[in-house]
C-alpha positions in Angstrom: 71.9 112.9 103.0 71.9 109.7 101.0 74.5 107.1 101.9 76.8 106.6 98.8 77.7 103.1 99.9 75.5 100.0 99.6 75.7 97.0 102.0 78.5 95.1 100.1 80.7 98.2 100.0 80.1 98.9 103.7 81.1 95.3 104.4 84.2 95.8 102.2 85.1 98.9 104.2 84.8 97.0 107.4 87.1 94.3 106.1 89.6 96.9 105.0 89.7 98.6 108.4 89.8 95.2 110.2 92.8 94.0 108.1 94.7 97.3 108.6 94.1 97.5 112.3 94.7 93.7 112.7 98.0 93.7 110.9 99.2 96.8 112.8 98.4 95.0 116.1 100.0 91.8 114.9 103.2 93.6 113.8 103.5 95.2 117.3 103.0 91.8 118.9 105.7 90.3 116.7 108.1 93.2 117.6 107.7 92.4 121.3 107.4 88.6 121.1 111.0 87.5 120.7 114.3 88.5 119.3 114.5 88.5 115.5 110.8 87.8 115.1 110.2 90.7 112.7 111.9 93.6 111.0 111.0 96.0 113.8 112.5 93.7 116.5 115.7 93.0 114.5 116.2 96.8 114.0 115.6 97.4 117.7 118.5 95.1 118.6 120.8 96.9 116.1 119.7 100.3 117.5 120.7 99.3 121.0 124.0 97.9 119.8 124.6 101.2 117.9 123.9 103.2 121.1 126.3 101.1 123.2 129.1 101.3 120.6 128.5 105.0 120.2 129.6 105.5 123.8 132.9 103.9 123.0 133.8 106.1 120.0 135.6 109.4 120.3 134.7 110.6 116.8 130.9 110.5 116.1 130.6 112.1 112.7 129.5 108.8 111.2 126.8 108.4 113.8 125.5 111.9 113.2 125.6 111.3 109.4 123.6 108.1 109.8 121.0 109.8 111.9 120.8 112.7 109.5 120.1 110.3 106.6 117.2 108.9 108.5 115.8 112.4 108.9 116.2 113.1 105.2 114.3 110.0 104.2 111.4 110.7 106.5 111.4 114.3 105.5 111.0 113.2 101.8 107.9 111.2 102.7 106.4 114.1 104.6 106.8 116.4 101.6 105.5 113.7 99.3 102.4 113.3 101.5 101.5 117.0 101.1 101.7 116.7 97.3 99.5 113.6 97.4 97.0 115.4 99.5 96.9 118.2 97.1 96.4 115.8 94.2 93.4 114.1 96.0 91.8 117.5 96.8 92.1 118.3 93.1 90.6 115.0 92.2 87.6 115.7 94.5 86.7 118.7 92.4 86.5 116.5 89.3 84.8 113.5 90.9 82.0 113.6 88.3 84.5 113.2 85.5 86.3 110.4 87.3 82.9 108.6 87.8 82.3 109.0 84.0 85.7 107.8 83.1 85.5 104.7 85.4 82.3 103.7 83.7 84.2 103.2 80.4 86.9 101.0 81.9 86.4 97.3 81.1 85.3 95.1 84.1 85.0 98.1 86.3 81.9 98.7 88.3 79.8 101.7 87.7 80.5 104.4 90.2 78.2 107.3 91.1 79.7 110.8 91.8 78.8 110.4 95.4 80.7 107.1 95.7 83.8 108.5 94.0 83.7 111.5 96.4 83.4 109.3 99.4 86.3 107.0 98.4 88.5 110.0 97.6 87.6 111.5 100.9 88.6 108.2 102.6 91.9 108.4 100.7 92.4 111.9 101.9 91.8 110.9 105.5 94.4 108.1 105.1 97.0 110.6 103.8 96.3 113.0 106.7 96.9 110.1 109.1 100.1 109.2 107.2 101.3 112.9 107.4 100.8 113.1 111.1 102.7 109.8 111.6 105.6 110.7 109.3 106.0 114.2 110.7 106.0 112.9 114.3 108.6 110.3 113.3 110.7 113.2 111.8 110.5 115.1 115.0 111.5 112.1 117.0 114.6 111.6 114.9 115.4 115.3 115.7 115.0 114.5 119.4 117.3 111.5 119.0 120.0 113.8 117.5 119.7 116.0 120.6 120.1 112.9 122.9 123.1 111.7 120.9 124.6 115.2 121.2 124.3 114.9 124.9 125.9 111.4 125.1 128.9 111.2 127.4 132.4 111.1 125.9 134.3 107.9 125.6 136.8 108.9 128.2 134.1 109.8 130.8 133.8 107.5 133.8 130.2 106.4 133.8 128.6 103.4 135.5 127.2 100.4 133.9 123.8 101.5 135.0 124.2 104.8 133.2 125.4 103.1 130.1 122.4 100.7 130.1 120.0 103.6 130.7 121.4 105.6 127.8 121.6 102.7 125.4 118.0 101.5 126.2 116.4 104.9 126.0 118.3 106.0 122.9 117.2 102.8 121.2 113.7 103.2 122.4 113.5 106.7 121.0 114.9 105.6 117.6 112.5 102.6 117.8 109.5 104.8 118.4 110.5 107.0 115.4 110.9 103.9 113.3 107.5 102.5 114.3 105.7 105.8 113.4 107.5 105.9 110.1 106.4 102.3 109.4 102.8 103.3 110.3 102.9 106.1 107.8 104.4 103.9 105.1 101.7 101.3 105.7 99.1 104.0 105.2 100.5 104.5 101.7 100.1 100.8 101.0 96.5 100.7 102.2 95.8 104.0 100.4 96.7 102.1 97.1 94.0 99.6 98.1 91.5 102.4 98.3 92.5 103.6 94.9 91.6 100.1 93.6 88.1 100.7 95.1 87.4 103.1 92.3 87.3 100.1 90.0 84.9 98.1 92.2 84.5 96.2 95.4 86.2 93.0 94.3 89.4 94.7 93.2 89.3 96.6 96.6 89.1 93.4 98.6 91.8 91.7 96.5 94.1 94.7 96.9 93.6 94.9 100.6 94.3 91.2 101.0 97.4 91.4 98.8 98.6 94.4 100.7 98.6 92.5 104.0 100.3 89.5 102.5 103.0 91.8 101.0 103.6 93.5 104.3 103.8 90.2 106.2 106.2 88.9 103.6 108.5 91.9 103.8 108.4 92.6 107.5 108.3 89.1 109.0 109.6 86.3 106.7 111.7 88.0 104.1 115.4 87.4 103.4 116.0 91.0 104.4 114.8 90.4 107.9 116.9 87.3 108.2 120.0 89.1 106.9 119.5 92.0 109.4 119.0 89.5 112.3 122.1 87.4 111.4 124.3 90.5 110.9 124.0 91.6 114.6 127.3 91.2 116.3 126.8 91.1 120.1 129.0 93.3 122.3 131.7 91.5 124.3 130.3 90.4 127.6 126.7 90.6 126.5 124.1 87.8 127.1 123.8 87.3 123.3 127.4 86.7 122.8 127.9 83.1 121.7 
């Protein structure tokens, strides 16, 4: 079977995979590096504070509502991913028409039917990856709801070690769900870069680079991250209390 990609496109694909994997690894490093170093790290601190304060509340309807809202948001993305996968499968059946259409777009590179099929197939693989990530995140939020339901009441006499164990593990479970949801969302961003590949290798490279820069801006140095970090109110007696 003839390879639909030439050497420049193979190199562009390698660059795409390197940037995606490299940024994912860097984001995980930032999340573990120090407090407030990224969006994930800042939210991890808030989740632990949430877990500790949850144990002091007698009425937990608000906590259950907040957790349910997280599940609804992730559930929306899982449903949207299925629709996108159906759309890509439909596009694969008309790849010859897409190749013909792209040839009439100004400044777009000529694409053979095989090239269009290969790029759409890559997009489908990315959406499948996103679906697995998002649905696993949804399940973990369901697990977190079970853990919250089993949390001790405010008037129960539990030790400081038990409090720490619940808070740390509940936050870790929520954190894991959040990380998988982030991975699924990143797949959407990089999937848009693959869509740009239908217009040529240069637009693909530019879109991939811009995607990484946008993700870095939003998840590491944005005003949103700083606001989340600054809004954390340490619990009385904690090491972070100033």
